[in-house]
C-alpha positions as CSV (number, residue, x, y, z in Angstrom):
1,M,17.6,-15.4,-12.6
2,V,15.9,-18.5,-13.7
3,S,14.8,-20.9,-11.0
4,S,14.4,-24.7,-11.6
5,V,13.5,-26.5,-8.4
6,T,14.2,-30.2,-7.9
7,H,11.8,-31.7,-5.3
8,F,13.0,-34.1,-2.6
9,R,11.5,-35.8,0.3
10,L,13.6,-36.0,3.5
11,F,13.0,-39.1,5.6
12,P,14.7,-40.7,8.6
13,T,17.0,-43.7,8.4
14,E,19.0,-45.7,10.9
15,H,22.0,-43.5,10.0
16,G,20.2,-40.2,10.2
17,Y,18.3,-38.5,7.4
18,S,18.3,-39.2,3.7
19,F,16.3,-37.8,0.8
20,S,14.7,-39.0,-2.4
21,E,13.6,-37.2,-5.6
22,S,10.0,-36.7,-6.3
23,S,8.0,-35.2,-9.2
24,A,7.9,-31.4,-9.6
25,A,5.9,-28.9,-11.6
26,D,7.8,-27.0,-14.3
27,T,8.9,-23.7,-12.9
28,D,11.6,-22.9,-15.4
29,N,9.8,-19.7,-16.5
30,V,9.4,-18.3,-13.0
31,L,11.9,-15.6,-12.1
32,V,12.5,-14.4,-8.6
33,Q,14.6,-11.7,-7.0
34,P,17.0,-13.8,-5.0
35,G,17.0,-13.7,-1.2
36,R,19.9,-14.3,1.2
37,I,19.2,-17.4,3.4
38,L,21.4,-18.3,6.4
39,L,20.9,-22.0,7.2
40,I,22.2,-23.5,10.5
41,E,21.7,-27.3,10.6
42,D,24.1,-29.8,12.1
43,A,22.9,-32.8,10.1
44,E,25.0,-32.9,7.0
45,A,22.4,-34.7,4.8
46,I,19.7,-32.2,5.7
47,R,22.0,-29.2,5.4
48,T,23.2,-30.3,1.9
49,A,19.7,-31.1,0.7
50,V,18.1,-27.9,2.0
51,A,20.9,-25.7,0.7
52,S,20.7,-27.3,-2.8
53,A,16.9,-26.9,-3.0
54,V,17.0,-23.2,-1.9
55,R,19.9,-22.4,-4.3
56,A,17.9,-24.2,-7.1
57,A,15.0,-21.9,-6.3
58,G,17.3,-18.9,-7.2
59,H,18.5,-17.8,-3.7
60,E,21.8,-17.2,-2.1
61,V,22.6,-19.6,0.8
62,L,25.2,-19.6,3.5
63,A,25.1,-23.0,5.3
64,R,26.6,-23.6,8.7
65,A,26.8,-26.7,10.9
66,H,26.6,-24.7,14.1
67,G,25.9,-21.1,15.3
68,E,29.3,-20.2,16.6
69,E,29.7,-17.6,13.9
70,L,26.1,-16.3,13.9
71,E,26.9,-12.8,15.1
72,A,29.6,-12.4,12.3
73,D,27.3,-13.9,9.7
74,L,24.5,-11.5,10.6
75,E,26.8,-8.6,10.2
76,R,28.6,-9.7,7.0
77,F,26.0,-11.9,5.1
78,R,23.0,-9.8,6.2
79,P,20.5,-12.6,5.6
80,D,16.8,-12.0,4.8
81,V,15.8,-15.3,6.4
82,V,17.5,-17.5,9.0
83,V,16.6,-21.2,9.0
84,L,17.5,-22.6,12.4
85,D,17.6,-26.2,13.6
86,V,16.5,-26.4,17.3
87,M,18.9,-29.2,18.3
88,L,22.4,-27.9,17.7
89,P,25.7,-28.4,19.3
90,G,26.7,-25.6,21.6
91,R,24.1,-22.9,21.5
92,D,20.7,-24.4,20.5
93,G,18.2,-22.9,18.2
94,F,16.3,-21.0,20.9
95,D,19.6,-19.3,22.0
96,L,20.4,-18.4,18.4
97,L,16.9,-17.1,17.8
98,A,17.4,-14.6,20.6
99,V,20.6,-13.4,18.9
100,V,18.9,-13.0,15.6
101,R,16.0,-11.0,17.1
102,A,18.4,-8.7,19.0
103,R,20.8,-8.1,16.1
104,S,18.7,-8.5,12.8
105,G,15.4,-7.9,11.1
106,A,15.6,-11.2,9.3
107,G,12.7,-13.6,9.2
108,V,13.3,-16.9,11.2
109,L,12.1,-20.4,10.3
110,M,12.9,-23.1,12.8
111,L,13.4,-26.8,12.1
112,T,13.0,-29.6,14.7
113,A,12.7,-33.3,15.0
114,R,10.5,-32.7,18.1
115,D,6.9,-32.4,17.2
116,G,5.6,-31.4,20.6
117,V,3.2,-28.5,20.8
118,E,5.3,-27.0,23.7
119,D,8.4,-26.7,21.5
120,R,6.4,-25.0,18.6
121,V,4.8,-22.6,21.0
122,R,8.1,-21.8,22.7
123,G,9.6,-21.0,19.3
124,L,6.8,-18.9,18.1
125,R,6.5,-17.0,21.3
126,S,10.3,-16.4,21.3
127,G,10.0,-14.7,17.9
128,S,10.1,-17.4,15.3
129,D,8.1,-16.6,12.2
130,D,7.5,-20.2,11.2
131,Y,8.2,-23.7,12.4
132,V,8.7,-26.9,10.4
133,V,8.9,-30.4,11.9
134,K,11.2,-33.1,10.4
135,P,10.8,-35.0,8.2
136,F,9.5,-32.5,5.7
137,D,9.1,-32.0,2.0
138,L,11.8,-29.7,0.5
139,P,9.3,-28.0,-1.8
140,E,7.2,-27.0,1.2
141,L,10.2,-25.7,3.1
142,V,11.3,-23.6,0.1
143,A,7.7,-22.3,-0.3
144,R,7.6,-21.3,3.4
145,I,11.0,-19.5,3.1
146,E,9.6,-17.6,0.0
147,A,6.4,-16.8,1.9
148,L,8.5,-15.2,4.6
149,L,10.5,-13.3,1.9
150,R,7.2,-12.2,0.3
151,R,5.7,-11.0,3.6
152,M,8.9,-9.0,4.2
153,G,8.7,-7.4,0.8
154,R,12.0,-9.1,-0.3
155,L,10.6,-11.4,-3.0
156,R,9.1,-10.5,-6.3
157,T,7.9,-13.1,-8.7
158,R,7.9,-12.7,-12.5
159,I,6.7,-15.2,-15.1
160,T,7.8,-14.8,-18.7
161,V,6.5,-16.6,-21.7
162,G,7.7,-15.2,-25.0
163,D,6.7,-11.5,-24.9
164,L,4.2,-12.1,-22.1
165,V,5.3,-10.9,-18.7
166,I,3.2,-11.6,-15.5
167,E,4.1,-9.9,-12.3
168,S,2.3,-12.0,-9.7
169,D,3.0,-9.8,-6.7
170,S,1.5,-6.7,-8.3
171,G,-1.2,-8.6,-10.2
172,T,-0.3,-7.1,-13.6
173,A,0.4,-8.6,-17.0
174,H,2.0,-7.1,-20.1
175,R,2.4,-8.3,-23.6
176,A,4.9,-6.7,-26.0
177,G,5.2,-4.0,-23.3
178,A,1.5,-3.2,-23.4
179,P,-0.7,-3.7,-20.2
180,I,-3.4,-6.3,-20.4
181,N,-6.6,-5.5,-18.6
182,L,-7.6,-8.6,-16.8
183,T,-10.2,-9.4,-14.1
184,A,-8.9,-11.1,-11.0
185,T,-10.2,-14.5,-12.2
186,E,-8.6,-14.0,-15.6
187,F,-5.3,-13.1,-14.1
188,K,-5.3,-16.2,-11.9
189,L,-6.2,-18.3,-14.9
190,L,-3.5,-16.8,-17.0
191,T,-0.9,-17.2,-14.3
192,Y,-1.9,-20.9,-13.9
193,L,-1.5,-21.5,-17.6
194,A,1.9,-19.7,-17.7
195,V,3.4,-21.6,-14.8
196,H,2.4,-24.8,-16.6
197,R,3.3,-23.6,-20.1
198,D,3.6,-26.2,-22.8
199,R,1.5,-28.6,-20.8
200,T,-2.1,-29.6,-21.7
201,L,-4.4,-28.8,-18.7
202,T,-7.8,-30.4,-18.5
203,K,-10.9,-28.4,-17.6
204,T,-11.1,-30.2,-14.2
205,Q,-7.5,-29.2,-13.4
206,I,-8.2,-25.6,-14.3
207,L,-11.4,-25.5,-12.3
208,T,-9.7,-27.0,-9.3
209,A,-6.7,-24.6,-9.5
210,V,-8.5,-21.4,-10.3
211,W,-11.9,-21.8,-8.7
212,G,-11.0,-24.3,-6.0
213,Y,-13.5,-26.9,-6.9
214,D,-14.0,-29.3,-9.8
215,D,-17.8,-29.4,-9.7
216,Y,-18.5,-26.0,-11.3
217,D,-20.0,-25.7,-14.7
218,P,-17.1,-26.4,-17.1
219,N,-18.4,-23.6,-19.3
220,L,-16.7,-21.3,-16.8
221,V,-13.4,-22.4,-18.2
222,E,-14.4,-21.9,-21.8
223,V,-15.8,-18.4,-21.2
224,N,-12.7,-17.3,-19.3
225,I,-10.3,-18.9,-21.7
226,S,-12.0,-17.1,-24.5
227,A,-11.7,-13.8,-22.7
228,V,-8.0,-14.3,-21.8
229,R,-7.2,-15.4,-25.4
230,R,-9.0,-12.4,-26.9
231,K,-7.2,-9.9,-24.7
232,L,-3.8,-11.6,-25.3
233,E,-4.3,-11.6,-29.1
234,E,-4.8,-7.8,-29.1
235,F,-1.0,-7.6,-28.8
236,G,0.3,-10.6,-30.7
237,P,-0.2,-14.1,-32.1
238,R,-2.1,-16.8,-30.3
239,L,-0.6,-18.1,-27.0
240,V,-3.5,-20.1,-25.5
241,H,-4.3,-23.1,-27.6
242,T,-7.2,-25.6,-27.5
243,V,-6.1,-29.3,-27.5
244,R,-9.2,-30.9,-28.9
245,G,-10.7,-33.4,-26.5
246,M,-8.2,-32.8,-23.8
247,G,-8.0,-29.2,-22.6
248,Y,-5.8,-26.1,-23.1
249,T,-2.2,-25.2,-23.2
250,L,-0.2,-22.0,-23.2
251,R,2.7,-22.1,-25.6
252,V,4.8,-19.9,-28.0
253,D,4.6,-21.3,-31.5
254,Q,7.8,-20.9,-33.6
255,P,7.2,-18.8,-36.7
């Protein structure tokens, strides 16, 4: 399944919550094994925006405005992660959290407009795996949901560019079916290039993303790019290209 995430920012208005689109990195080549996400949120704007973003990331979503059907949903839908608003009509998020913990092994992420430490501590001590305060960025919420899925062993990420396949969870890469022997740094570099395929990345961008700082010797980039390029080209034509005076890009050239 191909994921293509549109990024939004949720923000409060006098009529409730609204959301606006923001820029997003290209993740069209990132494939994920879909998770099942149960979302319980009574605010329609938030419920719609969150459900759309999670579906766009490649996951199955069941969205509810309240938790009256929670027991049945846990039995029939069998969610991997439950996203719970704290302030709900009827049973609140803490009541529903207790039900999830008693009846399911799903991960739980709680949403709240209350940013008090006491609420967060109560949720975490009651068994919530994560806690997000409104307003929030949808990309961050999706990332937190996927982090839960990953910790639970229910998410595998695969990046495909032409005949290159990168399995980020296992830390392996193959080209034309053959394994590529990469160091940890080379694997991180190749993954960064693949996620941003067809884009020209500067040495500074690469240094920051791969090494965490931009004040290292830029020759680090050149040396590791050369190593990755050499290993890739053992199994096929060039994928990592130099854009003179600008940086590097990973792309598949048409024959």
